[in-house]
TIMI-2910 file (N, C-alpha, C, CB; in pm, 1 decimal, decimal comma, always signed):
<rs>
+----------+----------+----------+----------+----------+----------+----------+----------+----------+----------+----------+----------+------+
!      n_x !      n_y !      n_z !     ca_x !     ca_y !     ca_z !      c_x !      c_y !      c_z !     cb_x !     cb_y !     cb_z ! resn !
+----------+----------+----------+----------+----------+----------+----------+----------+----------+----------+----------+----------+------+
! +15088,3 !  +6223,6 !  +5538,3 ! +15035,2 !  +6356,4 !  +5521,3 ! +15120,7 !  +6461,9 !  +5587,6 ! +14897,2 !  +6362,7 !  +5574,6 !  Gly !
! +15174,3 !  +6432,8 !  +5706,0 ! +15251,0 !  +6536,2 !  +5776,5 ! +15376,0 !  +6578,9 !  +5700,2 ! +15290,5 !  +6486,3 !  +5914,1 !  Ser !
! +15447,0 !  +6483,3 !  +5642,5 ! +15570,3 !  +6513,7 !  +5567,6 ! +15535,0 !  +6604,7 !  +5449,1 ! +15640,6 !  +6381,2 !  +5517,6 !  Ala !
! +15423,5 !  +6578,1 !  +5384,4 ! +15382,9 !  +6664,0 !  +5268,8 ! +15352,7 !  +6805,9 !  +5312,4 ! +15258,8 !  +6605,4 !  +5197,9 !  Ala !
! +15286,0 !  +6817,1 !  +5427,8 ! +15256,0 !  +6951,3 !  +5480,8 ! +15384,3 !  +7027,2 !  +5519,4 ! +15162,8 !  +6940,1 !  +5603,7 !  Asp !
! +15478,7 !  +6956,0 !  +5577,3 ! +15603,2 !  +7019,9 !  +5621,2 ! +15684,3 !  +7066,8 !  +5502,3 ! +15686,3 !  +6923,8 !  +5706,7 !  Ile !
! +15696,4 !  +6981,4 !  +5399,8 ! +15774,3 !  +7015,5 !  +5279,5 ! +15709,6 !  +7130,0 !  +5203,8 ! +15788,3 !  +6893,4 !  +5187,2 !  Ile !
! +15579,4 !  +7130,6 !  +5196,0 ! +15504,0 !  +7237,0 !  +5129,4 ! +15527,7 !  +7368,7 !  +5203,0 ! +15351,7 !  +7203,1 !  +5124,4 !  Lys !
! +15519,4 !  +7367,6 !  +5335,3 ! +15540,8 !  +7486,8 !  +5414,2 ! +15685,0 !  +7535,1 !  +5396,9 ! +15509,1 !  +7459,9 !  +5562,6 !  Ser !
! +15780,0 !  +7448,5 !  +5388,6 ! +15922,3 !  +7482,8 !  +5366,6 ! +15942,2 !  +7548,0 !  +5231,2 ! +16011,0 !  +7357,4 !  +5377,3 !  Ala !
! +15871,4 !  +7495,1 !  +5126,5 ! +15883,4 !  +7552,7 !  +4997,5 ! +15830,9 !  +7700,6 !  +4993,0 ! +15809,0 !  +7465,6 !  +4898,7 !  Met !
! +15718,2 !  +7717,8 !  +5061,7 ! +15660,3 !  +7853,3 !  +5065,3 ! +15749,8 !  +7947,6 !  +5140,4 ! +15521,8 !  +7852,1 !  +5129,2 !  Val !
! +15809,3 !  +7899,9 !  +5256,5 ! +15898,5 !  +7983,4 !  +5336,2 ! +16027,9 !  +8014,2 !  +5264,5 ! +15928,5 !  +7916,8 !  +5467,3 !  Ala !
! +16076,9 !  +7921,9 !  +5184,9 ! +16206,1 !  +7938,8 !  +5115,7 ! +16195,9 !  +8026,7 !  +4994,1 ! +16261,4 !  +7805,2 !  +5075,0 !  Leu !
! +16087,5 !  +8023,4 !  +4926,3 ! +16072,8 !  +8085,9 !  +4792,7 ! +16116,9 !  +8234,4 !  +4794,7 ! +15924,3 !  +8075,2 !  +4744,6 !  Asn !
! +16070,5 !  +8318,9 !  +4889,0 ! +16118,1 !  +8460,0 !  +4879,5 ! +16266,2 !  +8479,2 !  +4920,0 ! +16030,6 !  +8549,3 !  +4968,7 !  Pro !
! +16327,4 !  +8381,2 !  +4986,1 ! +16465,3 !  +8391,1 !  +5029,0 ! +16564,0 !  +8353,1 !  +4917,1 ! +16487,2 !  +8302,7 !  +5150,0 !  Lys !
! +16517,3 !  +8288,7 !  +4812,9 ! +16605,6 !  +8238,9 !  +4710,0 ! +16652,9 !  +8346,9 !  +4614,1 ! +16537,6 !  +8131,2 !  +4634,2 !  Leu !
! +16588,5 !  +8464,0 !  +4613,4 ! +16625,0 !  +8571,0 !  +4520,6 ! +16763,3 !  +8618,8 !  +4537,4 ! +16534,6 !  +8684,4 !  +4534,9 !  Asn !
! +16821,4 !  +8602,4 !  +4655,8 ! +16958,0 !  +8658,7 !  +4677,9 ! +17065,5 !  +8557,2 !  +4642,0 ! +16976,3 !  +8703,1 !  +4825,9 !  Lys !
! +17032,6 !  +8443,6 !  +4587,1 ! +17126,9 !  +8337,7 !  +4547,9 ! +17111,4 !  +8302,9 !  +4401,6 ! +17106,4 !  +8212,5 !  +4633,5 !  Tyr !
! +17221,5 !  +8255,4 !  +4339,7 ! +17208,8 !  +8208,9 !  +4200,9 ! +17154,5 !  +8064,0 !  +4197,4 ! +17347,3 !  +8217,1 !  +4127,9 !  Pro !
! +17028,6 !  +8048,7 !  +4229,2 ! +16966,2 !  +7917,6 !  +4252,2 ! +16824,3 !  +7916,6 !  +4201,1 ! +16968,4 !  +7881,3 !  +4401,0 !  Val !
! +16781,6 !  +7796,5 !  +4160,4 ! +16641,3 !  +7772,6 !  +4121,2 ! +16592,1 !  +7652,8 !  +4197,7 ! +16626,3 !  +7750,1 !  +3966,7 !  Lys !
! +16473,3 !  +7659,1 !  +4251,7 ! +16409,9 !  +7542,4 !  +4308,9 ! +16347,0 !  +7464,8 !  +4193,0 ! +16303,4 !  +7581,9 !  +4418,2 !  Met !
! +16402,2 !  +7350,2 !  +4164,9 ! +16357,8 !  +7272,4 !  +4048,9 ! +16232,0 !  +7186,3 !  +4075,5 ! +16470,8 !  +7182,8 !  +4003,3 !  Leu !
! +16240,3 !  +7106,0 !  +4182,0 ! +16129,6 !  +7020,9 !  +4206,4 ! +16130,2 !  +6967,5 !  +4350,8 ! +16130,3 !  +6908,2 !  +4107,6 !  Leu !
! +16017,7 !  +6905,0 !  +4385,6 ! +15999,9 !  +6843,9 !  +4515,9 ! +15963,6 !  +6697,5 !  +4489,8 ! +15888,9 !  +6918,7 !  +4601,8 !  Gln !
! +16037,6 !  +6607,6 !  +4557,6 ! +16010,5 !  +6465,6 !  +4545,2 ! +15994,1 !  +6408,7 !  +4686,6 ! +16125,2 !  +6392,1 !  +4466,3 !  Val !
! +15872,7 !  +6369,4 !  +4720,8 ! +15837,6 !  +6322,6 !  +4854,1 ! +15880,5 !  +6423,4 !  +4960,9 ! +15901,9 !  +6186,2 !  +4881,0 !  His !
! +15983,5 !  +6397,7 !  +5034,6 ! +16029,8 !  +6486,9 !  +5141,4 ! +16159,3 !  +6557,4 !  +5106,6 ! +16048,0 !  +6409,4 !  +5269,3 !  Asp !
! +16187,8 !  +6569,5 !  +4978,7 ! +16313,4 !  +6629,1 !  +4931,8 ! +16284,1 !  +6749,2 !  +4839,2 ! +16399,9 !  +6522,3 !  +4857,2 !  Glu !
! +16369,6 !  +6846,9 !  +4853,4 ! +16364,5 !  +6961,8 !  +4757,1 ! +16494,5 !  +6952,7 !  +4674,9 ! +16351,4 !  +7107,3 !  +4833,6 !  Leu !
! +16479,2 !  +6980,3 !  +4545,6 ! +16593,7 !  +6976,9 !  +4453,5 ! +16613,0 !  +7118,2 !  +4400,7 ! +16571,4 !  +6873,8 !  +4335,1 !  Val !
! +16737,3 !  +7163,9 !  +4418,2 ! +16771,6 !  +7299,2 !  +4371,0 ! +16881,4 !  +7289,3 !  +4262,3 ! +16820,2 !  +7390,0 !  +4491,4 !  Phe !
! +16886,3 !  +7387,8 !  +4173,8 ! +16998,8 !  +7402,3 !  +4082,8 ! +17073,4 !  +7527,4 !  +4122,8 ! +16952,8 !  +7408,6 !  +3933,8 !  Glu !
! +17194,1 !  +7511,9 !  +4161,2 ! +17280,9 !  +7622,5 !  +4204,5 ! +17385,2 !  +7645,5 !  +4097,0 ! +17348,9 !  +7592,1 !  +4342,8 !  Tyr !
! +17390,7 !  +7767,1 !  +4041,0 ! +17483,4 !  +7796,4 !  +3932,4 ! +17623,5 !  +7820,9 !  +3992,1 ! +17434,6 !  +7920,7 !  +3849,2 !  Leu !
! +17715,0 !  +7727,9 !  +3959,8 ! +17853,5 !  +7741,6 !  +4005,6 ! +17945,2 !  +7687,7 !  +3897,4 ! +17876,8 !  +7666,7 !  +4141,0 !  Ala !
! +18067,0 !  +7734,4 !  +3889,8 ! +18160,4 !  +7690,4 !  +3788,1 ! +18189,9 !  +7540,1 !  +3796,8 ! +18288,9 !  +7768,8 !  +3799,9 !  Pro !
! +18201,4 !  +7487,8 !  +3918,3 ! +18218,5 !  +7341,7 !  +3936,5 ! +18189,4 !  +7302,8 !  +4081,0 ! +18362,8 !  +7297,1 !  +3897,3 !  Asn !
! +18181,3 !  +7174,1 !  +4105,2 ! +18150,6 !  +7130,1 !  +4242,8 ! +18257,0 !  +7166,0 !  +4345,9 ! +18130,9 !  +6981,9 !  +4244,4 !  Leu !
! +18379,0 !  +7159,5 !  +4303,1 ! +18487,7 !  +7192,0 !  +4399,2 ! +18478,1 !  +7339,8 !  +4443,7 ! +18629,0 !  +7164,0 !  +4334,4 !  Glu !
! +18435,1 !  +7425,5 !  +4357,1 ! +18420,2 !  +7570,5 !  +4393,6 ! +18318,9 !  +7587,2 !  +4505,5 ! +18375,4 !  +7655,6 !  +4269,6 !  Ala !
! +18218,9 !  +7500,4 !  +4517,0 ! +18118,1 !  +7515,8 !  +4614,4 ! +18172,2 !  +7497,5 !  +4756,2 ! +18008,5 !  +7420,6 !  +4587,1 !  Leu !
! +18274,5 !  +7418,1 !  +4769,8 ! +18333,2 !  +7395,0 !  +4905,3 ! +18387,0 !  +7517,9 !  +4969,6 ! +18443,1 !  +7294,9 !  +4898,3 !  Lys !
! +18426,6 !  +7613,4 !  +4890,7 ! +18486,2 !  +7735,3 !  +4944,1 ! +18399,2 !  +7860,1 !  +4917,0 ! +18625,1 !  +7754,7 !  +4884,1 !  Thr !
! +18287,0 !  +7841,9 !  +4853,3 ! +18199,3 !  +7950,7 !  +4814,9 ! +18116,3 !  +7997,1 !  +4932,7 ! +18109,1 !  +7908,6 !  +4700,5 !  Asp !
! +18145,9 !  +8116,6 !  +4987,4 ! +18074,2 !  +8166,0 !  +5105,5 ! +17923,5 !  +8182,9 !  +5077,7 ! +18134,5 !  +8300,2 !  +5151,3 !  Ala !
! +17888,9 !  +8222,1 !  +4952,4 ! +17750,3 !  +8243,3 !  +4922,4 ! +17675,4 !  +8110,9 !  +4918,8 ! +17735,6 !  +8316,7 !  +4791,2 !  Gln !
! +17739,4 !  +8005,0 !  +4870,4 ! +17674,4 !  +7873,9 !  +4869,8 ! +17657,9 !  +7824,7 !  +5011,6 ! +17755,0 !  +7772,3 !  +4786,8 !  Phe !
! +17760,5 !  +7845,3 !  +5098,9 ! +17748,0 !  +7800,3 !  +5237,8 ! +17636,6 !  +7878,9 !  +5309,7 ! +17883,6 !  +7817,2 !  +5312,7 !  Gln !
! +17619,1 !  +8006,2 !  +5277,5 ! +17511,1 !  +8085,6 !  +5334,2 ! +17377,9 !  +8028,0 !  +5284,7 ! +17525,5 !  +8236,9 !  +5295,3 !  Ser !
! +17369,4 !  +7993,7 !  +5159,4 ! +17248,1 !  +7935,2 !  +5102,1 ! +17211,9 !  +7807,1 !  +5175,3 ! +17266,6 !  +7907,3 !  +4951,8 !  Phe !
! +17311,4 !  +7718,7 !  +5194,9 ! +17286,1 !  +7591,5 !  +5263,9 ! +17234,1 !  +7617,0 !  +5404,5 ! +17414,2 !  +7505,6 !  +5269,4 !  Ile !
! +17298,1 !  +7704,6 !  +5475,1 ! +17254,2 !  +7738,5 !  +5614,1 ! +17111,1 !  +7793,8 !  +5612,9 ! +17351,8 !  +7844,1 !  +5679,7 !  Lys !
! +17079,0 !  +7876,8 !  +5517,3 ! +16944,2 !  +7936,1 !  +5511,0 ! +16842,2 !  +7828,9 !  +5483,1 ! +16936,3 !  +8045,9 !  +5403,1 !  Glu !
! +16871,2 !  +7741,2 !  +5388,7 ! +16776,4 !  +7630,6 !  +5356,6 ! +16756,1 !  +7542,5 !  +5480,4 ! +16829,8 !  +7543,3 !  +5235,9 !  Val !
! +16863,6 !  +7501,9 !  +5543,8 ! +16852,6 !  +7411,5 !  +5657,4 ! +16777,4 !  +7477,3 !  +5770,5 ! +16990,1 !  +7367,1 !  +5704,5 !  Lys !
! +16809,7 !  +7600,1 !  +5806,5 ! +16744,8 !  +7667,9 !  +5920,0 ! +16597,8 !  +7690,4 !  +5889,5 ! +16814,4 !  +7802,9 !  +5951,4 !  Ser !
! +16565,9 !  +7730,5 !  +5766,6 ! +16428,9 !  +7751,0 !  +5730,4 ! +16346,1 !  +7622,5 !  +5738,7 ! +16421,9 !  +7808,1 !  +5592,9 !  Thr !
! +16403,4 !  +7512,2 !  +5686,6 ! +16335,4 !  +7386,9 !  +5690,2 ! +16314,5 !  +7337,4 !  +5835,6 ! +16413,3 !  +7285,2 !  +5609,2 !  Met !
! +16414,0 !  +7359,4 !  +5918,4 ! +16401,4 !  +7315,9 !  +6060,9 ! +16301,0 !  +7396,6 !  +6140,1 ! +16535,7 !  +7325,1 !  +6130,4 !  Leu !
! +16288,6 !  +7524,7 !  +6103,0 ! +16205,4 !  +7618,5 !  +6178,6 ! +16065,1 !  +7633,3 !  +6123,1 ! +16270,9 !  +7752,5 !  +6182,1 !  Asp !
! +16037,2 !  +7574,6 !  +6006,6 ! +15907,3 !  +7597,6 !  +5945,2 ! +15791,0 !  +7537,3 !  +6024,9 ! +15907,3 !  +7541,4 !  +5806,0 !  Val !
! +15815,3 !  +7428,2 !  +6092,6 ! +15713,6 !  +7362,8 !  +6175,5 ! +15777,1 !  +7318,1 !  +6307,7 ! +15650,3 !  +7240,7 !  +6100,3 !  Val !
! +15714,0 !  +7349,8 !  +6416,7 ! +15763,5 !  +7307,3 !  +6546,2 ! +15691,8 !  +7176,1 !  +6584,9 ! +15741,0 !  +7419,3 !  +6654,4 !  Lys !
! +15770,7 !  +7073,5 !  +6612,0 ! +15717,0 !  +6946,1 !  +6652,5 ! +15775,7 !  +6902,4 !  +6783,6 ! +15741,7 !  +6842,5 !  +6547,3 !  Thr !
! +15708,5 !  +6809,7 !  +6851,2 ! +15756,4 !  +6757,9 !  +6978,0 ! +15874,1 !  +6664,0 !  +6954,5 ! +15643,5 !  +6685,9 !  +7053,4 !  Lys !
! +15875,3 !  +6599,1 !  +6840,3 ! +15986,8 !  +6508,6 !  +6808,5 ! +16074,8 !  +6583,2 !  +6705,5 ! +15934,5 !  +6366,3 !  +6751,2 !  Val !
! +16198,4 !  +6603,6 !  +6741,5 ! +16290,1 !  +6678,5 !  +6652,2 ! +16317,1 !  +6600,2 !  +6520,7 ! +16425,6 !  +6707,2 !  +6726,1 !  Pro !
! +16342,9 !  +6665,5 !  +6417,5 ! +16386,9 !  +6602,5 !  +6292,3 ! +16506,0 !  +6674,5 !  +6239,9 ! +16275,7 !  +6601,2 !  +6187,2 !  Phe !
! +16580,7 !  +6613,9 !  +6147,7 ! +16702,2 !  +6676,7 !  +6092,3 ! +16682,6 !  +6696,8 !  +5943,8 ! +16829,5 !  +6590,0 !  +6119,6 !  Asp !
! +16766,6 !  +6781,9 !  +5886,3 ! +16767,0 !  +6811,5 !  +5743,5 ! +16903,6 !  +6768,8 !  +5691,1 ! +16738,0 !  +6964,8 !  +5714,4 !  Val !
! +16900,5 !  +6677,3 !  +5593,6 ! +17027,8 !  +6636,4 !  +5530,0 ! +17043,7 !  +6713,8 !  +5400,7 ! +17032,0 !  +6481,2 !  +5502,5 !  Gly !
! +17169,3 !  +6753,5 !  +5373,5 ! +17199,3 !  +6824,9 !  +5251,8 ! +17296,0 !  +6746,2 !  +5173,0 ! +17252,7 !  +6962,8 !  +5279,3 !  Ile !
! +17262,6 !  +6726,7 !  +5043,3 ! +17355,2 !  +6655,0 !  +4949,3 ! +17369,2 !  +6744,7 !  +4828,6 ! +17300,6 !  +6508,2 !  +4906,9 !  Glu !
! +17481,3 !  +6727,1 !  +4757,2 ! +17505,1 !  +6802,5 !  +4634,1 ! +17574,3 !  +6716,2 !  +4533,8 ! +17587,2 !  +6927,8 !  +4660,8 !  Tyr !
! +17561,0 !  +6748,9 !  +4404,2 ! +17627,5 !  +6674,2 !  +4299,3 ! +17572,1 !  +6717,0 !  +4164,3 ! +17610,4 !  +6522,4 !  +4320,3 !  Gly !
! +17630,5 !  +6666,0 !  +4057,8 ! +17586,6 !  +6691,7 !  +3924,1 ! +17448,4 !  +6630,7 !  +3894,4 ! +17688,4 !  +6639,2 !  +3827,8 !  His !
! +17423,4 !  +6515,5 !  +3954,3 ! +17296,9 !  +6446,9 !  +3939,2 ! +17272,9 !  +6357,9 !  +4056,8 ! +17292,8 !  +6367,3 !  +3810,9 !  Asn !
! +17156,3 !  +6291,2 !  +4068,1 ! +17121,8 !  +6210,9 !  +4186,4 ! +17217,8 !  +6092,8 !  +4200,2 ! +16975,3 !  +6160,2 !  +4177,5 !  Trp !
! +17269,9 !  +6040,3 !  +4092,3 ! +17365,5 !  +5928,0 !  +4104,3 ! +17496,5 !  +5966,5 !  +4167,4 ! +17392,9 !  +5869,3 !  +3970,0 !  Ala !
! +17533,6 !  +6092,0 !  +4155,6 ! +17663,2 !  +6139,0 !  +4203,1 ! +17652,8 !  +6226,8 !  +4326,7 ! +17732,9 !  +6214,6 !  +4094,1 !  Gln !
! +17542,4 !  +6215,2 !  +4402,1 ! +17528,0 !  +6301,2 !  +4519,4 ! +17627,7 !  +6267,9 !  +4626,3 ! +17389,6 !  +6291,0 !  +4575,4 !  Met !
! +17674,5 !  +6373,0 !  +4694,4 ! +17765,8 !  +6360,3 !  +4810,0 ! +17703,2 !  +6433,7 !  +4928,5 ! +17909,8 !  +6418,5 !  +4777,2 !  Gln !
! +17723,2 !  +6382,3 !  +5045,8 ! +17667,9 !  +6447,8 !  +5166,7 ! +17748,0 !  +6579,1 !  +5192,1 ! +17676,1 !  +6349,4 !  +5294,5 !  Glu !
! +17679,4 !  +6686,0 !  +5218,9 ! +17741,0 !  +6813,1 !  +5254,0 ! +17772,7 !  +6807,9 !  +5401,4 ! +17648,6 !  +6934,6 !  +5219,5 !  Trp !
! +17897,1 !  +6828,5 !  +5436,8 ! +17935,9 !  +6835,4 !  +5577,9 ! +17982,7 !  +6975,3 !  +5612,6 ! +18046,3 !  +6733,0 !  +5609,6 !  Ser !
! +17931,5 !  +7028,4 !  +5721,3 ! +17962,0 !  +7163,1 !  +5759,2 ! +18085,7 !  +7168,6 !  +5846,0 ! +17845,5 !  +7224,8 !  +5830,0 !  Glu !
+----------+----------+----------+----------+----------+----------+----------+----------+----------+----------+----------+----------+------+
</rs>
């Protein structure tokens, strides 16, 4: 139940922040959020300052949405589909 509450709170907190990016929140699966970010290709994302800003905003919002005694981390992956996901490294 706690993971569901955290992800729901993150979705609510993120929703108004997404307007400044070319992105759509597509769906939520268990403890994951799936976004569609409009970009010419995956390679362009590596140097796209706006995409990097979006990633930082998502990560910081998700980490700050609920304060817990036990810290947790947010992993970011990107790709054309779930089978081709790559870990985002900052």
